[in-house]
C-alpha positions as CSV (number, residue, x, y, z in Angstrom):
1,X,72.2,147.4,162.5
2,X,75.6,148.6,163.8
3,X,77.3,151.8,162.6
4,X,79.7,149.6,160.6
5,X,76.8,148.1,158.7
6,X,75.1,151.4,157.8
7,X,75.7,152.5,154.2
8,X,77.5,155.8,154.2
9,X,76.7,158.1,151.2
10,X,79.3,160.5,149.7
11,X,78.7,163.3,147.3
12,X,81.8,164.1,145.3
13,X,81.7,167.5,143.6
14,X,84.1,168.3,140.8
15,X,84.7,171.0,138.2
16,X,87.8,169.4,136.6
17,X,89.4,166.0,136.2
18,X,89.8,164.2,139.5
19,X,93.2,163.4,141.1
20,X,93.7,159.6,140.6
21,X,95.7,159.0,143.8
22,X,93.6,161.1,146.2
23,X,90.4,159.8,144.8
24,X,91.5,156.2,145.1
25,X,92.7,156.8,148.7
26,X,89.4,158.4,149.7
27,X,87.4,155.6,148.1
28,X,89.5,152.8,149.7
29,X,89.4,154.6,153.1
30,X,85.6,154.9,152.8
31,X,85.1,151.3,151.7
32,X,87.3,150.1,154.6
33,X,85.0,151.8,157.1
34,X,82.0,149.9,155.8
35,X,79.4,149.8,153.0
36,X,79.3,153.1,151.1
37,X,77.8,154.7,148.0
38,X,79.3,157.6,145.9
39,X,77.3,160.1,143.9
40,X,79.4,162.3,141.6
41,X,78.3,165.8,140.6
42,X,80.3,167.2,137.7
43,X,79.7,171.0,137.3
44,X,79.3,172.3,133.8
45,X,82.0,174.8,134.0
46,X,82.9,176.8,130.9
47,X,86.2,175.7,129.4
48,X,88.9,178.2,130.3
49,X,86.7,180.2,132.7
50,X,88.1,183.4,134.0
51,X,88.5,184.2,137.7
52,X,86.3,187.3,137.1
53,X,83.4,185.0,136.3
54,X,83.9,182.9,139.4
55,X,84.6,186.0,141.5
56,X,81.1,187.2,140.7
57,X,79.6,183.8,141.8
58,X,81.7,183.8,144.9
59,X,80.4,187.3,145.8
60,X,76.9,185.9,145.5
61,X,76.0,188.1,142.5
62,X,73.6,186.9,139.9
63,X,75.5,185.8,136.8
64,X,73.8,185.3,133.5
65,X,74.0,181.7,132.3
66,X,76.6,180.8,129.7
67,X,75.4,181.4,126.2
68,X,75.9,179.6,122.9
69,X,78.9,177.4,122.2
70,X,80.5,178.1,125.6
71,X,77.6,176.7,127.5
72,X,77.3,173.8,125.1
73,X,81.0,172.9,125.5
74,X,80.7,173.1,129.3
75,X,77.8,170.6,129.3
76,X,79.6,168.3,126.8
77,X,82.8,168.4,128.9
78,X,80.8,167.7,132.1
79,X,79.0,164.8,130.5
80,X,82.3,163.3,129.2
81,X,84.0,163.8,132.5
82,X,81.1,162.2,134.4
83,X,81.3,159.0,132.3
84,X,85.1,158.8,132.6
85,X,85.1,159.4,136.4
86,X,82.2,157.0,137.1
87,X,84.1,154.3,135.2
88,X,87.2,155.0,137.3
89,X,85.1,154.9,140.6
90,X,83.5,151.6,139.5
91,X,86.9,150.2,138.6
92,X,87.9,150.8,142.2
93,X,84.9,148.7,143.3
94,X,82.8,151.7,144.3
95,X,79.0,151.7,144.1
96,X,78.8,154.9,142.1
97,X,76.3,157.0,140.2
98,X,76.1,160.7,139.3
99,X,75.0,163.6,137.2
100,X,76.1,166.9,135.6
101,X,75.1,170.1,137.2
102,X,75.0,173.9,136.7
103,X,78.2,175.8,137.2
104,X,77.2,177.4,140.4
105,X,78.3,174.8,143.0
106,X,76.1,175.8,146.0
107,X,73.0,175.8,143.9
108,X,73.9,172.5,142.1
109,X,74.8,170.8,145.4
110,X,71.5,172.0,147.0
111,X,69.5,170.5,144.1
112,X,71.4,167.1,144.4
113,X,71.0,166.9,148.1
114,X,67.2,167.5,147.8
115,X,67.1,164.2,145.9
116,X,70.2,162.3,147.1
117,X,70.9,162.8,150.8
118,X,74.5,162.1,151.8
119,X,76.6,161.8,154.9
120,X,79.7,163.7,153.6
121,X,80.5,166.1,150.8
122,X,83.8,165.7,149.0
123,X,85.2,168.7,147.1
124,X,87.6,167.5,144.4
125,X,89.9,170.4,143.6
126,X,93.0,170.8,141.5
127,X,96.2,169.8,143.1
128,X,98.1,172.4,141.0
129,X,96.3,175.6,141.8
130,X,93.8,177.4,144.0
131,X,90.5,176.5,142.5
132,X,87.3,178.5,142.4
133,X,85.7,176.0,144.8
134,X,88.3,177.0,147.5
135,X,88.5,180.6,146.5
136,X,84.8,181.1,147.2
137,X,85.2,179.3,150.6
138,X,82.8,176.6,149.5
139,X,84.0,174.1,152.1
140,X,82.8,176.3,155.0
141,X,79.8,177.6,153.2
142,X,78.6,174.0,152.6
143,X,79.2,173.0,156.2
144,X,77.2,176.0,157.4
145,X,74.4,175.4,154.9
146,X,73.9,171.7,155.2
147,X,75.6,170.7,158.5
148,X,77.6,168.0,156.8
149,X,81.3,167.2,157.0
150,X,83.2,168.5,154.0
151,X,86.4,166.9,152.8
152,X,88.7,168.6,150.3
153,X,90.7,166.4,147.9
154,X,93.4,167.7,145.6
155,X,94.6,171.1,146.8
156,X,98.1,171.0,148.2
157,X,98.9,174.5,149.5
158,X,102.6,173.6,149.8
159,X,103.0,173.3,146.0
């Protein structure tokens, strides 16, 4: 089997709605390189989370899980977002599956990779602002932790 015939596996990590154009471009680029599969991990982030909450996570401090309605809303949002984004990926012709995960991205990604090995991690960030995924230097932390290439979609520092 040649490199072109090998199925490449991509883990897409998101904590918000994905950017239509950048996602489509990444999927088309990946499909053009050969057979591929996408696994989407939507983090159950509390709606309207403060930067203080994410700052604690970025610092590696233990953060108590969300409680009550906030936690429930986070998981509901993640589940709805997962269904919506999987439909969009499949509409692009992608072989896609996924799941929701806890709000701490490094832990959630580690859990997924234990079951779903991949060749590349794609961080889907907001095109309009610096997100917590970038603020906590997740791109470099993932590369160091797993030795995988990490691509960032969404963030446009010139805006």
